[in-house]
C-alpha positions in Angstrom: -6.4 1.4 -15.3 -5.3 -2.5 -16.7 -2.5 -2.9 -13.0 -5.4 -5.0 -11.4 -5.4 -7.8 -14.1 -1.7 -7.6 -14.0 -1.7 -8.5 -10.4 -4.6 -11.0 -10.6 -2.2 -12.8 -13.0 0.6 -12.5 -10.4 -1.4 -13.5 -7.6 -2.6 -16.5 -9.5 0.5 -17.3 -11.2 2.1 -18.0 -7.6 -0.7 -19.5 -6.1 -2.0 -17.1 -3.8 -5.9 -17.0 -3.3 -7.6 -14.0 -2.8 -10.6 -12.0 -3.4 -11.8 -8.6 -5.2 -14.2 -7.1 -4.0 -16.1 -3.9 -5.5 -17.6 -1.4 -3.7 -18.7 2.3 -3.6 -15.7 5.2 -4.6 -13.3 5.3 -1.9 -10.9 7.6 -2.0 -9.2 7.2 1.4 -7.5 4.9 3.2 -10.1 5.0 6.0 -12.8 5.7 3.1 -11.9 2.4 2.2 -12.7 0.3 4.9 -15.9 1.8 5.4 -16.9 1.4 2.0 -15.6 -2.8 1.6 -17.0 -2.8 5.2 -13.4 -4.2 6.5 -11.5 -3.2 9.6 -9.2 -0.3 9.2 -6.7 -2.0 11.0 -6.4 -5.0 7.8 -5.7 -1.9 5.0 -2.7 -1.4 4.1 -2.6 2.1 3.3 0.2 3.2 0.7 1.9 6.4 0.6 5.0 7.2 -2.1 9.0 8.5 -1.3 10.8 10.0 -3.2 14.8 9.6 -2.0 17.3 11.1 -4.0 17.7 8.8 -6.4 13.8 6.0 -6.5 11.2 5.7 -5.6 9.9 4.2 -2.9 6.0 2.8 -1.2 5.2 2.7 3.0 2.9 0.6 3.5 0.7 1.2 6.9 -2.7 0.4 8.3 -4.9 3.0 7.9 -4.9 3.6 11.2 -2.0 4.9 11.7 0.2 7.5 10.1 3.8 7.7 8.9 6.3 9.2 10.6 9.3 10.9 7.7 11.9 10.6 10.8 11.8 7.5 11.4 11.6 6.2 7.6 14.3 8.4 6.8 16.5 6.8 9.3 15.4 3.7 8.9 16.5 4.5 5.1 19.0 5.8 5.6 18.3 8.5 3.7 18.0 12.1 5.3 16.1 13.1 1.8 13.3 10.8 2.4 10.5 13.1 1.2 6.8 12.5 0.3 6.5 12.0 -4.4 4.1 14.3 -5.3 1.6 13.2 -7.6 3.2 15.1 -10.6 6.4 12.9 -10.0 5.2 9.3 -9.7 1.9 9.8 -12.2 4.2 8.2 -14.2 5.9 4.8 -13.1 1.7 3.8 -11.9 0.9 4.9 -15.2 -1.9 2.3 -15.4 -3.9 3.1 -11.7 -6.1 6.0 -10.0 -4.3 8.7 -8.4 -4.0 7.1 -4.3 -4.5 3.7 -5.4 -1.7 2.4 -5.4 -1.4 -1.4 -5.2 1.5 -2.5 -2.7 2.9 -4.6 -4.7 5.4 -2.8 -5.9 7.1 -5.4 -7.8 4.4 -4.6 -11.0 6.6 -0.9 -10.6 10.4 -2.5 -10.3 9.8 0.4 -7.0 10.8 -1.4 -3.4 8.1 -1.8 -0.1 8.4 -0.7 2.8 6.4 -2.4 5.4 5.7 -0.9 8.6 5.8 -4.0 11.9 2.0 -2.3 13.1 0.7 -4.4 9.4 1.1 -7.6 10.2 -0.8 -7.8 13.2 -4.5 -9.1 11.4 -4.7 -12.2 9.4 -6.2 -11.1 6.5 -4.3 -7.7 4.4 -7.1 -5.2 2.3 -5.7 -3.1 -0.6 -6.4 -0.9 -3.8 -7.0 -2.6 -7.2 -5.4 0.7 -8.9 -9.0 1.6 -8.1 -11.3 3.5 -6.8 -14.0 1.2 -6.4 -12.1 -2.6 -6.2 -10.6 -4.5 -3.1 -7.9 -6.7 -3.1 -8.9 -9.1 -0.6 -5.8 -11.9 1.0 -3.7 -13.3 3.4 -1.2 -11.6 5.3 1.4 -13.7 5.2 0.8 -14.0 0.9 0.6 -10.3 1.2 3.8 -10.4 1.7 5.9 -13.6 -0.3 4.2 -11.6 -3.0 5.4 -8.1 -2.5 8.9 -9.5 -1.4 8.9 -6.3 1.4 11.8 -4.3 3.7 10.4 -4.5 7.4 10.6 -1.6 10.0 8.8 0.2 12.9 7.8 4.1 10.4 4.3 4.6 11.5 2.7 5.6 14.7 -1.1 6.0 15.8 -3.4 8.1 14.4 -4.4 10.8 17.3 -8.5 11.3 17.8 -8.6 14.3 15.6 -6.7 12.7 12.4 
């Protein structure tokens, strides 16, 4: 799982300061926040979507949930859907499933960032595995991810 070293080369090559933290295994964005001792609002959750012709990454705060109907409208594809792991495993071969960094340029996949993510100064995301995270200033994350922005998340209810 060598994506973390590729990510570090990309960050270093763009002179972006960052930290890599190691923590107990975390399978969800909420667990990652707890394991890494950061607010869930700083954690960038990645959802892999499939349009009629390609994959895309939707990135939102761990405290929110994807509104697929809004995303379909923003992308302009009524067939947009959640991708299943068997479909996208080959697109992200250097990543553990459920631990894809939100930097689509590493994979040739476009990135959409929800407007709610930029409310924190720092962004934390998976380093491609379930036990390492990357901490970077939000403005630097935007510079390296080169995303399209939109409002496509809703607050999680207390039952989620």
